[in-house]
N, C-alpha and C positions, 0 to 999 in steps of 0.2 A: 372264187369259184363259179363255175359255169353252170347255171340255174337255167335249166330248158323244158317245155312242156309241149307235148305232142296233142293236137286237135285234129279229130278224124271229120274230114270235109267229104262231099261227092260230088260229081261232074255239076250237078245242079246248083248246089249251095256254094262252091268254089267260088265262082265269077262275082259274088255278091262279097263275101268277107274280105275277098282284094281291092273291091271297089270301096268299099264303106269301112274298110278295115277295121273289123272286129273278129273276135274268136268266139266259140260259144259251145254249150253240150246240151245234149235233149236226152229224155228218158224216153222218147216215143210214146206208147201206149201204155208205158208202163209207170204208172203214178209213182207206186212203192220203191222207186228208185231215184225219188225227188231228192233226198235228204244226202244221198251217195253221191248226186252230181254235186250238189252243193259242197260237200266237203272236198271233191276233187280240185274244185275249181278258186275254193276259199284259200289253197298255198301256192295262188298265184300273187306276183309281187310286181310293182313297177319296176320297169328295167331287165325282167326275166327274159330269155329268150323264147320263142315260139318258132316251131316245125310245122307245118300242115302234112298230115298226111292223107292224100286224095287215094281213097279205095279204088283197088284192081291197079293203081298207077305208081304212086310211090311215094317218097317225103319232099317236100319243096319248104325253102327257108332260103333267105332268113328274115324273121320278122322281131320286134321286142314289145313286150306289155307297155301301155301307156295310160294305164288308170292305174289309181290307187287301188281300188275295191271293185270287185266283180259287183255286178248289178242284175235285178230279175227285170226279166221282161214277159210278160203277161203270156200267154199260150195263143192269145189273139193280138197280142201287141204287134211293133213296128218289124216290119218283112217277113212275119211268120209266115204269109200266106205265100210270098213269093219264093221263101227258103223250101216250102212245103214240109218240115218238119219243126217241131216247137223247140226252138234253142230258147230256153227259156234264162239260163246262166251265162252272162256273156262278159267279156272284157274288150276293150279296145286296144288296137296294136298300130304300130308304125312302122314302115319298112327300114331295115338297118342296111343288110345287104341281101338284095331282092337276086336269086339265079334263076334263070330262066327253065333249066333241065333238071327234073328230079333224080333221086336215087330211090332204085325198085326196093322192093321189099326182099327180094332174093339176095340185093347187094347188101342191104342193112341188115338182114336177121338169118337168113337161109346159109349164106355163104360164111360157114365158121371159121373162126380165127384156129391158130394152133393151141394157144391157152386158153383156158377154160374162162378165166379171170378176164378174158378180153371179150367175151360174147357180149352181146347187148343185151341181158337177162330181162331187161324190165320190157322190151321188145317182144322177145320170145316167149315171156309168159303172158302178156296181152295177147298174143297171137293165139296161144294155145287156149284161152279161157273167154275170148269173145272180146271183141271191142269196148274201150272205153272212151266216152269222148274226150277227156280230158287226162291225158298219161303222163306221168311224171317218167324222168329220165335221172339216173346217177350221172355225177359230173363227168367221169370220165367217158361214159354211155354218149353224153351229148357233144361233148367235145370231139369225140372220134365220128360221129356222125355227121355232126357240120361240118368237118375236115372233108368227109367222103363227098358231101355236097360240093362244097369248095371245087376239089379236084375233079369232079365230073364235069364242071361249066369252065375247068381253066382258070380259076378264080375271077373270071369276068361278069360282072352283074350287070342288070339291065337297070335303067332308072327313068322313073317317070318325071317327067318336067312340069313346069306349070302348064295348066289348064289338060292333062292327061292323068290317067290311071291304069292302075295293073289290073290285068284281066288273064281268065283263062282260056287258051285255044285247047278245044278238047279234041280235033282234028290232028294238031300237030304233038299233044299232049306236055304243052310247053307254059309256062307264064310268058305274057306277052303285055305292051303295051299300047294304049288306046287314047284318042281323043275323049274328053270329059272329065268331069270333076263331079264327086259325089259326097254329100255332108252327111255323117252318121245324126240321125235326130230320134234316137232312142229313148227308152226311160232311163231314169237315173236313181230308182229305187235301190233300196238295201234289199239283199236276197232275205234277210232275216226279217223282214216286216211280214211276210205271209206264211209263216211258220213258229211252231211252239218250240223252243229249245228245253231241254233236261226232261226229256222224256225218253229217249233213247240213246244207245250207245254211239248211233253212228251221227246224232244229234252233237253229241259231246265232242265227236271227231269234228265235224263241222267248226266247231265254235272256236277248239284249240288251234285248228290248222286256220281259221280267220285270224286268231290272236297272236300266235308265236310271232316273236321278233318286234312286235307294235308296241311300243309305250310301256316297255317292260312290265309288260301288264303278267305276263307268266315266266318272269326270272327264276323264282326258286323252282320252275319244272326245266325249261331250260332257258339259259342266259342269253337275253340278247345280244349282247355285244360278243358273245362269241358263234353266234349262230350262223353257218357258213350253207345248209341245206337241210329240206326236212323235206318230206311226202308222207302220204297216207296209205293205206293199203298196201303196203309195200311186199310184193311178193318173194317169199324164202324159201325156193325149194318147187320141184315141177311137182308136189302133193298140192300145190297150189293155197298152201297155207300162206297168211299173209300178217305182218305187222301192222298195227292200228295206225301207229305213228312211229317213224324214225328219223331221227335228227342227228347231223352231222356239225359237232361243235370243235373249232379251232383249239387247241389245247396245248401250249407251251410248244410249238414247233409240229405238234404231232396232232393226230383226231381222236376225237372221242364222238363214239358212236353212241346214242340214248334210244333205248326203244321204250318207246309208252305202249303198254296194252291195256286197254279199257274193259271195263265190265261193268254192264247197267245191272248189277244184281251184287246181294251178300256173298263174298266167296267164303264159303264154309270149308272146315278142316279136310271133308271128304272130297272137295275140288281142287285142293290144293297141288296134290301131286301132278294132275292133268295138267294145270296152270303151269307148274315148276318145268313138266317135259316139252310144252310147248315152247317156252321163252328158252329152255336150253338148245332147242332145234334153232330159233332164231339167231342165236349166240354162235352154234357152230356154222350157220349158214354165212353170217358176218365173217366169219375168221376164215372160212373157205374163200370167200368169192371180193371180199371188200379191205378188211382189215391188214394192215402192213404192220410190220414188225414196231413195236413202240405204240400204236394206236390201243386205245382201251374202251371198255364197252360197258355201260350201266342201264340198267333196265328199273323201269317204274312199273309197278302194278296200281293200277288207279281203279276203283272200285267202290261200289256203294257202301260196301263195310269189309270188316274180316273178322272172322273167328281169331279166337286168340292163338290157335295151333297152328295159322298159316305161317305165321312168322317165321318155325322153323325149316319150313320148306323153303323159302327165300334163302335162309342162311343155308342152309344145303347148296344150293346152287351155287352161291358165290363160292364155297370152297371148293367145287368139282370143277367149275370151269375158269380156275384162275389163269392156268396156261394159255388160254384162248383171249385172254384179256381183261374178262369180267372183273370188275372191281368191287360193284355194288349192288345190289337189289333193295330198291325203296318202296315201301307200301305208303300209300295216298287213297284217303276217302274222297268224295265228292258228291255233292248234293243239289239240287238246284230249290231255290226258295224265294219265289216272287220276284222273278225276274233276276235274280243273282244266282253263280253258280258258287259253292265254296267248296274250298279244296282245303283239305287237314292233312297234316303228316301223322300215318295210323302210330297211337299209341296208347295206352291205357288213360291217358289224359286228352277232353275232349274239348280242348282249348283251341280254338280255331285261329292258326296263324295269319290269314289273310282271307277276303272276300273279293270274290272278281264281279263287277256289274256287266251284264249281259247285254244292256241297253245303247 
């Protein structure tokens, strides 16, 4: 399955990304977005595809993630002055099939197909709500976007040979090759070294994205051996509601969609109807735009705790949405504890099934 991420660049930063072969995200002057950026880039894995979106020009590709983990670069660190923006979270990339010409935003987003299921919803919602430095694409969206880039270039790539590098020609609006070699010499620090986890919902989101599919550490939530794709902050409708985390699993020849809804609070019985209605809309959206016949959906509510009356709302959601593929709604409790996140299936028994070390 094709996993692909879109990184936003501008005419000043793009040549540096091409020469030094890295991608990154910035919160600009808004320090409050720091953790959200981390959650976005924590979903990136070695071997994933990367497409650069050059503002006011279009989508360029195709590159591939060439590092196991994102790194944290201090705001005054490597290439920050040259870039003009603090790209604090970064991944290394390598060229795979580099095409000179881009696909315009109009071709990728605004020229709508005949069928609504073929719209690149992820790009459309990103456009409506404002840019994200690192955006996800659904597998079908990335496959079709990459195919558009190939067709635009007649499947003819450009190749940087020894002692050459890629760069961007702003006059011709093309990726080109020029003489010179550049070695990336930035930080190798973990992005978790400068933040405290366990204090917020978005921090939990970032940590789950970091660990999904790695070392089977979250297999009781999302089995790593069957994990095909996942993303955070997944838009589910023009009302701009977002699933905290959505994962797609291989399930005996079909697919299973797992919706993880995170709460940094005790869910009271008085809150449960709103939570039920919220996740119900997610199930409807998946059924309309992603789910195929035979695919199933599972929902996980992950909160600091639950009042006893909440369970009946989960059971009601299971009953009413069976025709849309929903099979189960699970309740999980989480809490931080001195560098450890504890995840416990909700029940009257407080025994902890497993503990997860965040260090």
